[in-house]
FIMAR-441305 format. One record per residue (C-alpha): x, y, z. Coordinates in steps of 0.05 Angstrom, whole numbers, plus 5000, padded with zeros to 4 digits. Example, Ala and Ser with C-alpha at 12.3 -4.5 7.8 and 13.67 -1.06 7.14 Angstrom:
<nodes>
524649105156;527349795143;
</nodes>
This chain:
<nodes>
279543947303;285044507305;279744987341;278644517399;285544367400;287045147415;280745227456;282844687498;290144997502;287745637521;282845277583;289544887596;293545587603;288845987631;288345457688;294845407697;297346157679;290946527695;286346977651;289847517603;286248137619;286848907594;285349727620;285750347586;285351047606;286051687560;293351897547;292052507585;291052107655;297351657639;303851737670;306951777611;302052277580;299552887612;299252547690;291952947697;287452807745;280552667748;278453427751;281153557689;279252917652;274052517683;273551737687;269451557616;269952237579;274752367525;274753037527;278153707490;284253627546;284852897541;284753057462;290253467471;294752887479;291052477424;291051857442;289951197496;294750847544;293350057548;295649587595;295648827590;297248207633;297747517634;299047477556;302747007514;310447097529;313147137452;306747197423;303247807384;297648197404;292248687361;287649317387;280949387358;275049897365;268150027356;262250557370;256850387417;252849907385;258049767322;262649217308;269449137335;274749317273;282749317276;286349927293;293749947276;298449377269;299848717297;304748797351;309648277392;308248217457;313048547502;312248107552;306947697598;304948447621;306349147586;303349757565;302650117506;300050697472;294650817414;293851417379;287051827368;288651847289;289051107295;283150937332;279151437285;282151067227;278850407242;273450187195;266850427205;268650807268;266451477279;271151887332;266852477355;262852847398;256852427426;260451777398;262851257452;268850857441;269750097469;276849747460;279549117457;285848727456;286948007422;293047597444;295847167392;301246657403;307146707358;303746357298;298246857296;293146387331;288546727378;291546577457;285147057481;281347697457;280048157527;275748827535;280549417548;276749577624;274350327633;274750587703;267650847715;266850757643;261351177610;254450857622;256450327665;260450127601;267650037583;266450547534;269251307530;264251817520;267052337460;266253047485;270653547443;266054117436;265954697490;259554967515;258355727491;253956307510;251656757456;246757077489;244557277561;237757507583;241258167616;247958457615;246558827683;243458447730;242358457815;240058007864;233057667864;232757997786;228557377760;228257027685;236157147682;237956657625;244356497583;244056157514;248055827481;250255017463;252454417513;248754597571;245353867589;249653437536;250952887551;248153127622;248053817652;253354257656;256554267726;258254897739;256755727717;261156207739;261756957720;268557317721;270556687772;265056767824;260356067822;253056157803;247555767824;242455517770;235355547778;234255107720;237854717664;231954947616;234954517544;241354377525;241155137501;239355577559;240255657630;236555947685;240256307738;239656607804;243157237820;246057327887;248057897926;255358237922;258558567868;262058257819;263358117744;266157757686;266057367626;261256807629;264256157635;259455457626;263054797643;260054177621;260353357645;266253257600;269253887642;269854237576;269455037592;267255597548;272055987521;275056637550;273857237527;266257157510;259357517536;260957807604;256158037661;256558487718;252558297778;251958967819;248059077880;250959707895;246960367876;251260997855;252861497904;250662267890;253262737945;252463447907;250663837847;254564487828;251064977818;245764727861;240565217831;236065317775;237765167697;235165427635;235065007565;243064917557;245164957627;248864457657;250064277725;255063767746;253563127800;259162967850;259462317869;262061507861;260660927825;259261357753;264160897707;262560197689;267659687718;267158907719;263958997782;259959647770;254459747715;253560397678;249460947693;242860837653;238261517670;239462207711;232562397734;229463007763;224362917815;223462207794;222762367720;226862617663;222463187648;226963837640;232963397633;236163447559;242163017568;247662767611;255362597603;258962177647;265562537653;268961967701;267461577759;265562247802;263062657761;256262697709;254163337677;247563477666;243763857617;237964207621;232464227559;225864737558;220064707609;220064867677;220464377728;220164607810;226064517857;227463737864;232563177877;237562907820;238062217830;242161717787;240460987765;244760457737;243259927687;241859477739;236259907765;240060117833;238560847848;241961357888;238261687943;235562397952;241062807971;239663537996;245863797967;243463497894;237463977879;235964377819;230264677782;228764787710;226665487692;226465827630;221766497641;225467127641;224967707694;222368397687;224969037713;219169587722;223270147753;229470397787;228270787853;232771217911;232371067978;226371677973;223071377922;224871767864;225971507794;233871557784;238671537726;245371707766;248671437835;255071477863;257771337933;255471997970;250471938010;243271997986;245571787922;248171077936;241570667936;238770517876;232670037876;230569517821;222769357821;220368757786;214568837737;209568227765;210268117841;213667507874;218966967844;221567527788;228367527816;229266917858;226266287842;222365867898;226765517946;232565587891;238965737921;243066307895;241667047868;239967357805;247067737768;246568437767;250768817715;250969597688;254469717631;256568977620;260469027688;258668637743;257368957812;264068617843;267669067788;263469617799;263969527876;256169507887;253069097946;246268787931;240968507970;236068147940;228867917951;223567557905;221468257876;226568747897;233368897877;237269407922;243069587903;249070047941;253770377913;260870367949;266270777957;271370387899;270070027844;268870167767;264570757746;260370727685;257071207644;248971067609;249870427620;244369827612;242069557672;241568817658;238868197714;240367527691;236766947739;239166387769;237766007707;240666487657;234266807635;235367607627;232868177623;234568877608;231969627628;229270087586;233370627621;240770737615;243670817688;250971187703;254871047772;259671657781;264971597840;270372117807;270172747843;271173357810;278173657822;280174367830;287074367795;288675067807;285675787829;286776307767;288076897815;289176647889;289177307916;283877847897;280478457915;272778567910;268878487844;276578187812;274177527781;277976887791;278176247757;277675507786;280375087742;279374317745;275073757716;268273497725;264874107728;258873927680;260573077673;253272857675;250373517688;252274177716;256574237797;251174377841;255574717895;261775157902;264175167972;269775728004;272375348066;267674798065;260675208070;256975318003;257076087974;252276557992;251376887926;248577527955;254077748002;259377387984;259577317910;256876907844;260076307814;258576097735;259775387705;262875517642;265374887623;267474097652;274174427668;272075267690;268075597744;268176367742;268776627811;267477377825;267677587899;264478067938;266578617988;266478088045;274477838061;276877178056;283376908078;285676268043;279875878044;279875228002;275675157943;270974537930;266474267875;260573897890;258373507824;251073297795;252472597832;253572937898;261672747887;266473347914;272573497902;278173347960;284073717935;287074207991;291274747979;286875067921;285875807966;283076457956;283877057990;280077607979;283678278013;282378988010;287479278066;294679628048;300679318091;304279888133;312479888143;313880208208;321280128199;327779908168;332279418206;334979808263;331980538239;339480798224;340181018155;343380968107;343880118103;349079838069;348679048063;352578518014;349277927984;347877378038;346577988090;339677998129;335678598142;328778728160;322879168139;318879178203;310679278221;309779558299;302279608297;297279088325;292379128263;291978458236;289678608168;295979078161;301078458176;305078278118;301877558127;295177858138;290377878085;292977598009;300277688051;306477928010;309777467967;317077197984;318477007921;322977507863;317877337809;311877677847;315878307856;312278527918;319378707955;321879307912;328179707928;329580177873;322979997843;325879317827;327278667856;334578747867;337678097823;338777437874;335477747935;331077347972;325877468026;322577108087;316177448109;313377448175;306877758207;310478348231;316678358190;319578208120;326777878127;331478038067;337177698046;340878167998;343477777937;349177877880;345778567846;347679227877;342579817884;340880427922;334280667935;327180657965;323480077996;316079917974;312079307999;305579087961;300578487979;298877907935;291878317926;295578917894;296179327955;302379717968;305580148015;313180568007;318680818052;324681288034;331380818062;335880878021;337880138028;344879967991;346479347969;354279297958;357978677933;364778997909;370778767957;377079177973;383178987926;390178957949;395679107889;402179107940;404578998012;411679308033;417379278051;419178588026;427378578039;427677928090;435277678082;433476948098;434176328050;427676598016;431277307991;427477877977;421678037944;418777387966;411677657989;413877438063;413178058095;416678048164;415178538216;417778628286;415779198338;417479868312;416379658239;410679808188;407979598125;404079918075;398579638036;396079907962;389779737933;383179957923;375680107959;378380158022;372380548040;364680708004;366581407993;361581588050;362681758128;364281148178;366080668121;372680518123;374379788120;377779388177;384578978176;385978288203;392077808201;389077198198;383577188239;385677708290;384178438284;391178848273;389079248326;391578608373;398578858347;398779618328;395080138295;391180118222;391880758191;386480808132;391181368089;385981428037;381880937992;387980647954;392580588021;393480238088;399180398144;400379858190;404679978251;407079438300;407679738369;405279188416;409278608400;405977898382;407877318343;403277028288;403476978212;398076998164;394977368105;391978068118;384478038111;380978628093;373578758109;368579328075;363079608114;357979198075;362178548097;365878388034;372178048045;378678138011;384177688027;391077858012;393277067997;399277287948;403477638019;403977318078;405577818134;409377548195;409377888263;415177588296;417577788352;420477108375;427676948378;428976248356;432175828401;437775238393;436974668445;442274138417;446873968359;448073218342;453473048328;457173618369;464173448326;465173268256;468973278190;469473548117;462973238082;459372998155;453273238176;450673498248;442373588266;441174238299;434174238337;430374768364;424975198344;423075928304;428175698250;422675928190;417376418181;412875998131;417075788074;422776408092;428976088125;433676288177;441076468168;446676058201;453976188242;458175778277;463876038322;462776798289;464076448219;458776438165;457575908112;463275788068;466275068034;472675198087;468275318148;460674948136;454474948088;447274878125;440674688103;434174978140;429774308135;423574618181;422374998235;425674568284;430874258243;438374568208;442973998173;450674318185;455473948138;463174058161;467174408110;474474298100;477774788155;477374678226;472175058277;473774858350;467574868394;463775468359;458175778387;451875588328;447176228329;441376268286;438076918260;430876868230;428177278174;425577778221;433277958249;431477588314;437877268332;437776588381;442576668442;442475968465;449275778484;450175138438;457174998407;460074498358;467374338328;469174268257;475173778267;479773588202;486473408241;487372658249;491372358313;497672048302;499171438342;507571318360;507670728404;504270118438;507970048499;506169288508;505168908442;501668268460;495968298522;491067828538;483967798570;484168318625;491168608608;491869358594;497369638544;498470428531;497470778459;501671508455;501371978407;497672678389;490372918377;486172368421;482172958456;475873368421;472974018457;466774028447;461174568491;467974688534;468974008552;473373398526;473072608539;473072428611;479772068631;475771508675;470871388625;471770648588;469870738515;467370068476;467370458406;460370438399;457471068442;452771438407;453872178382;461772058380;466071708324;471171548386;474270878378;481070438380;481369918326;485869288321;486869198238;480369578227;475869268280;474569248356;475668708394;469568328430;470168568500;475969078494;475169798517;479570368524;480871098559;483271708534;487771928593;489972498550;490772898488;496672398481;495371828514;490171218514;490370538560;486969908526;484669368562;484168678526;477068288530;474467698509;475367738433;482167578407;487167948351;492067478330;496067688273;500468288294;495568778266;496769538263;492370028313;488370568290;485571168340;479271488309;477972178345;471072398362;470272838299;471272198255;478772288244;482471598245;490271618247;494071298197;500971068221;502970378208;507269878241;504570018308;502369338325;498169018381;496268318398;489968068432;492467318452;487466978503;489666228483;495065838525;500565488483;498964728474;505064208497;505163558460;511163178475;518063138495;523362828464;527362498517;524062388587;530162508617;536662928609;542663168650;547763728645;548264008580;543763528554;537763698513;530063548500;525363848443;518364088467;513464048412;506964408403;502065028384;502065788394;508765868417;509666528393;502066828385;503467578398;511367608397;517367278434;516166858493;518467258556;524267098599;523566408640;517866328598;519865558611;518765228677;519464568702;515464348767;513365128776;520265378769;527765398720;532264878746;538765198751;542565278699;537465078653;535865398583;531465468526;533365568451;531965458377;524865738389;519765628331;512265728334;511164968349;517864728384;524065058423;530064648455;531764528533;538964468554;539064218622;543564538677;547264298736;540264278772;535763668793;528663548781;524463038784;519862768736;516763568732;511063858696;513364278643;510264978632;510365498578;508266268572;506166598515;508267378493;500767568521;502067138594;497866538581;501165878610;500165198588;496264718619;497964068580;501363408610;507863388595;513563158637;521463158641;526863018687;533663308691;538662798732;546263058750;546162548805;551661978793;548161268815;
</nodes>
């Protein structure tokens, strides 16, 4: 009864409120979970991604408000079982989550891959009575049911038929699990690129269709539930691009173990490129011992045994893509060694030695069995030839190659080799060594010296050098480039590798070069290795100028002469005469004088005397031992004259006697004492010069004997110098101890400055001829000799004398200078030595102004010099050069002041713009510099007018007074008469008194003046200009 009531209630409720409903989705798809789309979790599936959110999301509607609900789950074909707990409804419509673990815990339910899960929700009232049981609707549920297919297993790829594949390759399968459960996998990708599936063979195998293009990477299978194969599994490379071969280096033949390097691209495996599977020669691996992929663009190939014809190298990758044939990548495999049958020269003769010389520079190597011994057919490259282990390049040898012949051409430079093994290594490295050794000898024999260069017939000489018997005896000895005719010209024998003996015959040779040719055809190249065969004596025709005796000194040249025309008798003909002292072929008195040198020409031998002295006959030899002699004699004299004294030496100048300064003028003589003034033979007297001028220019030379010469001055002249004495051989002696002055020139005095001086003051005399060398002239002034009371002097130079005044007086005395040769000046130049001071007795006007004059009287104002004294009309300033004359006030000369010396007792002074206002003493300095010493002789120069400042009352009458104040009233002395004026005049009876420098008192008289300008004139005549006025008024009103 209760159930029926409940059913009726449910029916009524449904009619009134609508039917309860529920929907379910994976939590990963819901908005409160992962909010993932169907591309990640498809409808009707609970996959690995769904499991990541671990549950479901159920939404219900039209449930009992205030009631409760319970979730139930089951597998396909099973019975619903409770999931979790009974839970209160959150309203009529609400959503909630159910965990995977709660569903998995439901009784008799299996939550695993391959199962289906159904969910339903029971709506109950608050009493727990069932109101409705509704299925949880699944959108596009699995199999058309409201169920989820559980697939928590990733598909796997455990194997593939081939890792590296290309387009149209068949039967390319992958193996694993999960390919068709619960339906076919939705995709297969390689490296992210989708593949076409040819067939789903089973849940464990898929057959793929391989497309074009190049790509690769992991194989990823996505099953129906959108679970994917884990990354990092098996990979596959789809490779439709063949590797590229561009060249092989070397592009030649190889023998076992030889290598070549293939250049190209696509050799290294990448995700889109398959690795190299094989390297082939002419389409096969025969001859290829192995290879190594060095990098993406290089493979090193190693050859093995056997022989393979020249063919293409190709490279094939694991996807069976093969490179195209490339002409630059061809090799052959060659393991057969060549042979050498013979080595011949260009003439076809067997040889074991060669050089760079013509007829010796070709060697031909012939193979033993014919074609292709040295060069394999079609193979690029040439065999390598070495001799003695050295390359042809090092040896300097060029080679041309044929299949059965190698022609070697020996160049002019390179390394030589002695008895070297000849080896030929073909391009592949197969080698053969010839049985006979071979020598390359470019070393020319050397001729280092000729034992005896100059010989006579039948006298042997040696040729010294190297390489005369190296590799065999020398074949030629040549003179002047032609081989010796052993019958007529001599014979030679190679004694050793370093010596050949040559014995000349009667044929003469002159300076021919000797060369030697060795067994390899090399000829020595040295020049200057000369031989002369000479059988002719020299001839002497004359000695120098043919005038005996012949006296020469060291450094003097003289000649031995030949005047004939026979060439063989020339001093340079045949073997010639040596100019070397060591050869001793030019002799005087049977010896080569010490230090003598010689220069040999065809018809003259020029000799230069040396330090050695000699006297005797001359003998000349040639280098071959032929000789001639001339009686001579020839004298070499290197002993110079000497001087021990020159007299007289008695000059009286500042130098004094016995100072080795010898002075001579016309009429005098000089005696020279010494030695070697002649050679003891006729016409051998010495000559005498004064410096560079022959003494005969000044007078006569008499050689009194070997020890004395007398020199006389009869020709005048003027010159200083040392005596130079030269003997007949040219040996010269300079008597440097003595200086001789031929002096016929008077000193001159041109001026003296200043012309008047006082004691201790200097005057400079200028002129010429004051000194002969260091010997100095003497001086007199006005006939007075130097003394402390007159003057002293110093001869400063040949043109200057300084005179210092003494304590006495010399008035306008002539200056006379007498040189060491007693020549006295005649110049009428005078000077005064004045030590008398002027005196000042009076200054006429004691105060003056600019332009005014005053007269000074006294004594000693004029000084006579050179016959003249100060001009009365000359205005002096006190600054004139050459004179000390001055007038000073208080020790100074006021600016602009001038003065005239009217006479010896009067000077007129004119004031200038400068002032002297202190009533200072006047002094007068004369021309010589003496200054007056009197005091109390006062002079004021005042150019400043008095300044009036005020008057004590503006108006006074007769006998009335007014005090005038100001400045400068008494500058320069008392005011003159009528110094004060009013309106330009002195009013009748006006007087002034009580005068100070700044004031005076005016007393009115009977005269009248109305408001008159007051002026004041000072002692110097300066008149004030101040505007001060005074009225004198004696009129009654």
